[in-house]
C-alpha positions in Angstrom: 30.6 20.4 0.8 27.1 21.1 2.2 25.6 19.0 -0.5 27.8 16.0 0.4 26.8 16.3 4.1 23.1 16.5 3.2 23.4 13.6 0.8 25.2 11.4 3.4 22.5 12.3 6.0 19.7 11.5 3.7 21.3 8.2 2.7 21.8 7.3 6.3 18.2 8.0 7.1 17.1 6.0 4.1 19.2 2.9 5.1 18.1 3.2 8.7 14.4 3.4 7.7 14.8 0.4 5.3 16.4 -1.7 8.0 13.7 -0.8 10.6 10.9 -1.4 8.2 12.3 -4.8 7.2 12.6 -5.8 10.9 9.1 -4.6 11.8 7.5 -6.3 8.8 9.2 -9.6 9.6 7.8 -9.6 13.1 4.1 -9.3 11.9 2.2 -12.5 12.3 0.3 -13.8 9.2 -3.1 -13.1 10.7 -2.3 -9.3 10.7 -1.1 -9.0 7.2 -4.6 -8.0 5.8 -5.1 -5.1 8.3 -1.5 -4.0 7.8 -2.0 -4.0 4.0 -5.1 -1.8 4.4 -3.1 0.6 6.6 -0.3 0.8 4.1 -2.8 1.5 1.3 -4.0 4.5 3.3 -0.5 5.8 3.7 0.1 5.3 -0.1 -3.0 7.4 -0.8 -1.4 10.2 1.2 1.7 9.7 -0.8 -0.3 10.1 -4.1 -1.7 13.4 -2.8 1.8 14.7 -1.9 3.2 13.6 -5.2 0.5 15.4 -7.1 1.3 18.6 -5.2 5.0 18.1 -5.9 4.4 17.6 -9.6 2.1 20.6 -10.0 4.7 23.2 -10.9 4.5 24.9 -14.4 8.2 24.6 -15.2 9.7 21.2 -16.0 12.5 20.4 -13.6 13.8 17.4 -11.7 11.3 17.8 -8.8 8.3 17.8 -11.2 9.7 14.7 -13.0 10.3 12.9 -9.7 6.8 14.0 -8.6 5.2 12.4 -11.7 7.2 9.2 -11.1 6.0 9.2 -7.5 2.4 9.6 -8.6 2.6 6.7 -11.0 4.4 4.4 -8.5 2.2 5.3 -5.5 -1.0 4.8 -7.6 0.3 1.3 -8.7 1.0 0.6 -5.0 -2.5 1.6 -3.9 -4.3 -0.3 -6.6 -2.3 -3.5 -6.2 -2.6 -3.2 -2.4 -6.4 -3.1 -2.6 -6.4 -6.1 -5.1 -4.2 -8.1 -2.8 -6.3 -7.2 0.2 -9.5 -8.2 -1.6 -8.0 -11.5 -2.7 -6.9 -12.3 0.9 -10.3 -11.5 2.2 -11.9 -13.8 -0.4 -9.9 -16.6 1.1 -11.8 -16.2 4.4 -15.3 -16.3 2.9 -17.2 -19.5 3.2 -17.8 -21.3 -0.1 -21.3 -22.2 -1.1 -22.0 -25.9 -1.3 -23.8 -27.0 -4.5 -26.3 -29.8 -4.1 
């Protein structure tokens, strides 16, 4: 019975966080997307470190497997975030005029 209450609480927090995150991101003006992306890359870097710590156990169990999955997904998020940020910053550079 305790597992059910914990699961319902965790699910409630997840749904609430997803709703709040969606509403906050929708309110961000387009000019702030690049700095916001850089900030989220820093947070994902912290996630990578936490996932490495979680997957560092010697025994294979569900938390180690989930930690390894988190390492892979957070690394993909960090790399793609930096690529998107770089591409967006390239849009603001002046193009050289060839004569």
